[in-house]
C-alpha positions as CSV (number, residue, x, y, z in Angstrom):
1,Y,98.2,110.2,120.9
2,Y,99.7,112.7,123.4
3,N,98.2,115.9,121.9
4,N,95.0,114.5,120.6
5,W,96.2,114.5,117.0
6,D,96.2,118.3,117.1
7,F,99.0,120.0,115.2
8,S,99.2,123.5,113.7
9,H,99.3,124.0,110.0
10,K,102.6,125.7,110.3
11,L,104.2,122.8,112.1
12,I,102.8,120.3,109.6
13,N,104.0,122.5,106.6
14,D,107.5,122.8,108.2
15,Y,107.5,119.0,108.7
16,L,106.4,118.2,105.2
17,K,109.1,120.5,103.7
18,S,111.8,118.9,105.8
19,I,110.7,115.4,105.0
20,Y,110.6,116.2,101.3
21,F,114.1,117.6,101.3
22,S,115.4,114.7,103.2
23,G,114.6,112.4,100.3
24,I,111.7,110.5,102.0
25,E,108.9,109.7,99.5
26,Y,106.0,108.6,101.6
27,V,104.4,110.3,104.6
28,E,101.5,109.0,106.7
29,L,99.9,112.1,108.1
30,G,97.4,110.6,110.4
31,F,94.3,108.5,110.8
32,R,91.2,108.6,108.6
33,S,88.5,108.1,111.3
34,F,84.8,108.6,111.7
35,D,83.7,111.9,113.2
36,Q,83.3,111.8,117.0
37,E,81.6,114.1,119.5
38,T,84.6,114.5,121.7
39,Y,87.3,116.9,120.2
40,R,90.2,115.4,118.3
41,G,92.6,117.3,116.1
42,P,92.5,117.2,112.3
43,C,95.1,114.5,112.0
44,A,92.7,112.1,113.6
45,Y,90.6,112.4,110.5
46,T,93.0,113.7,107.8
47,K,90.1,114.8,105.5
48,D,90.7,116.1,102.0
49,S,89.4,119.5,103.1
50,F,92.2,119.6,105.7
51,L,94.9,118.4,103.2
52,Q,93.9,121.1,100.7
53,K,94.9,123.8,103.3
54,L,98.4,122.4,103.6
55,N,101.5,123.1,101.5
56,I,102.3,119.6,100.4
57,P,105.2,119.2,98.0
58,K,103.8,117.8,94.7
59,K,106.1,114.8,94.6
60,L,105.5,113.8,98.2
61,K,103.1,110.8,98.5
62,I,100.6,111.2,101.4
63,G,98.8,108.4,103.2
64,V,96.4,107.8,106.1
65,M,95.8,104.8,108.4
66,I,92.4,103.4,109.2
67,N,91.7,101.0,112.1
68,A,89.9,97.8,111.1
69,S,88.2,97.7,114.5
70,E,86.6,101.1,113.7
71,I,85.0,100.1,110.4
72,I,83.9,96.8,111.9
73,S,82.4,98.3,115.1
74,N,80.6,101.2,113.4
75,S,77.2,99.4,113.4
76,K,75.2,102.2,111.8
77,N,76.2,100.9,108.3
78,K,77.4,97.8,106.8
79,L,81.2,97.4,106.3
80,N,81.3,98.4,102.7
81,L,79.2,101.5,103.4
82,N,81.6,102.4,106.3
83,I,84.6,102.4,104.0
84,K,82.8,104.4,101.4
85,K,81.9,106.9,104.0
86,L,85.6,107.3,104.9
87,F,86.6,107.7,101.3
88,P,83.7,109.4,99.5
89,E,85.9,110.9,96.7
90,K,87.1,108.8,93.8
91,K,90.6,110.2,94.2
92,D,91.8,112.9,96.6
93,R,95.3,114.1,97.7
94,I,95.9,110.8,99.4
95,N,98.1,108.3,97.6
96,F,98.1,105.3,99.9
97,V,96.0,103.8,102.7
98,R,97.2,101.5,105.4
99,L,94.7,99.3,107.2
100,A,95.7,98.4,110.8
101,C,94.4,94.9,111.7
102,H,94.6,92.4,114.4
103,F,94.9,88.9,113.1
104,H,91.3,88.0,113.9
105,E,90.1,91.1,112.0
106,V,91.8,90.4,108.7
107,E,89.2,88.1,107.1
108,K,86.4,90.5,108.0
109,V,88.0,93.5,106.3
110,V,90.5,92.3,103.7
111,Y,88.0,92.7,100.9
112,V,87.8,96.4,101.4
113,S,91.1,96.5,99.6
114,K,89.1,96.0,96.3
115,F,87.2,99.2,97.0
116,L,90.4,101.2,97.9
117,K,92.2,100.0,94.8
118,S,89.2,101.0,92.7
119,R,89.7,104.5,94.2
120,G,93.2,104.5,92.9
121,Y,95.1,104.1,96.2
122,K,98.2,102.0,97.0
123,V,96.8,99.6,99.7
124,M,98.8,98.4,102.7
125,F,97.9,96.0,105.5
126,N,99.5,96.5,108.9
127,L,99.3,93.3,110.9
128,M,99.4,94.2,114.6
129,Q,100.8,92.3,117.6
130,C,102.8,89.8,115.5
131,A,105.4,88.9,118.1
132,D,103.6,85.9,119.6
133,K,102.2,84.5,116.3
134,S,102.9,80.9,115.2
135,E,104.1,79.7,111.8
136,I,100.6,78.5,111.0
137,E,99.0,81.9,111.9
138,L,101.6,83.9,109.9
139,Q,101.3,81.6,106.9
140,H,97.5,81.6,107.0
141,V,97.1,85.3,107.3
142,S,99.5,86.0,104.5
143,K,97.7,83.5,102.3
144,V,94.4,85.2,102.9
145,I,95.7,88.6,102.1
146,S,97.5,87.4,99.0
147,N,94.2,86.7,97.4
148,F,93.3,90.4,97.4
149,P,94.7,93.5,95.7
150,V,97.0,94.5,98.6
151,D,100.3,96.1,97.6
152,V,102.3,96.0,100.8
153,L,102.0,93.6,103.8
154,Y,103.3,95.3,107.0
155,F,104.0,93.5,110.3
156,A,104.1,95.5,113.6
157,D,106.1,94.8,116.7
158,S,103.3,96.5,118.6
159,M,104.8,96.0,122.1
160,G,108.4,96.4,121.1
161,S,109.3,92.9,122.3
162,M,110.8,91.3,119.3
163,T,114.3,90.1,118.8
164,S,116.2,89.9,115.6
165,E,115.5,86.2,115.5
166,K,111.8,86.7,115.9
167,T,111.9,89.4,113.2
168,S,113.4,86.9,110.7
169,F,111.0,84.2,111.8
170,I,108.0,86.4,110.9
171,I,109.4,87.5,107.6
172,K,110.3,83.9,106.6
173,N,106.7,82.7,107.3
174,L,105.0,85.6,105.7
175,K,107.0,85.0,102.6
176,K,105.7,81.4,102.4
177,N,102.4,82.7,100.8
178,W,103.3,86.4,100.1
179,S,105.5,87.3,97.2
180,K,104.9,91.1,97.1
181,E,106.5,93.9,99.2
182,I,106.8,93.6,102.9
183,G,107.1,96.4,105.6
184,I,108.1,96.6,109.2
185,H,106.7,98.9,111.9
186,A,109.0,98.7,114.9
187,H,108.3,100.0,118.4
188,D,111.2,100.8,120.7
189,N,110.2,99.5,124.2
190,M,113.4,97.5,124.5
191,L,115.6,99.8,122.4
192,R,115.6,97.2,119.6
193,A,113.6,99.1,117.0
194,F,116.7,99.9,114.9
195,T,118.3,96.5,115.3
196,N,115.1,94.7,114.3
197,T,114.5,97.1,111.3
198,D,118.1,96.5,110.2
199,Q,117.5,92.7,110.4
200,A,114.3,93.1,108.4
201,I,116.1,94.9,105.7
202,S,118.7,92.1,105.5
203,D,115.8,89.6,105.2
204,G,114.3,91.5,102.2
205,V,111.9,93.9,103.7
206,N,111.1,96.8,101.3
207,W,109.3,99.3,103.6
208,I,110.5,100.7,106.9
209,D,108.7,103.2,109.2
210,G,110.2,106.0,111.3
211,T,109.0,109.0,113.3
212,V,110.8,112.2,113.9
213,N,112.6,112.0,117.3
214,G,111.0,108.5,117.6
215,M,107.8,110.1,118.8
216,G,104.9,107.7,119.0
217,R,102.7,105.5,121.2
218,G,104.4,104.4,124.4
219,P,108.2,104.5,124.1
220,G,107.8,105.4,120.5
221,N,109.3,104.1,117.2
222,I,112.6,104.1,115.4
223,K,113.9,107.6,114.8
224,T,113.6,108.8,111.3
225,E,116.9,110.6,111.8
226,Y,118.7,107.2,112.4
227,L,117.1,105.8,109.3
228,L,118.3,108.7,107.2
229,I,121.8,108.5,108.6
230,N,122.1,104.8,108.0
231,Y,120.1,104.2,104.8
232,S,119.8,107.3,102.7
233,N,121.8,107.4,99.5
C-alpha cells in the first residue's frame, strides 16, 4: 500500500529465500488485479510472466489475493468472464488463491470457487470486517461457503479491534456450519494481533498470517518473526 506494490526483483528473491529457509510453506506475493491506467507495481497484479522472472524455491507454495469488489464492479464483462480474465492459464506458478470478501459480497462471488478449483488452485475465502458480526451472520455466511469447493475459511480483524473473547466467539460460530480448515488474519491497531492469533490457535485455527516486521495496511499485522519464535518446530 505504501510503495504502490512496487518491489525490486532482488528484494523479492531475497525475501523468498529467507522465507523458504525459515520453514514457512505458503507465501502470498500480492494481488491479482485488473490492469489499470495509473501505475502500480507488479505485485498489484502478480502475473505469471512476472513470477517466471523470480527465483522461487520449488517447494514454496505461492498465492495471490483477489478483491471480490473488483470482479463484481468490473462491468465490462460478466462475473465468470472477469475471473477467467484474471486466471487465463489452466495452471501457472500459483498454488493458492485467496478471495477477500465483505459479508454482503459472499453470495455474489462464492461460485467462482468452482472455476478456481477447476484450475487446480487451493481456494481460500477471507471474510473482512468480522469484529461486529452477529451469531446469525457468522453462521449464515459459513453455511453458504460450505456448499462450495472452498478449502480454507479465513476471518479478518480488519480494524484490529478484536479481543480474545471476540476471536473465540467468531471461531465458535463459523464452526457451526464449517468443518474444514480455518484461518485468521489479524491487524495490530491495538497491539492485540499476537494475542488474538494465539487465542485462535487454541480454538483450533489451522492457518495464521504474518508479515515481515509487521508491515501492512495501517498499523500493520502480526510480525512473522514473532510467529516463528513462538510456533516453529
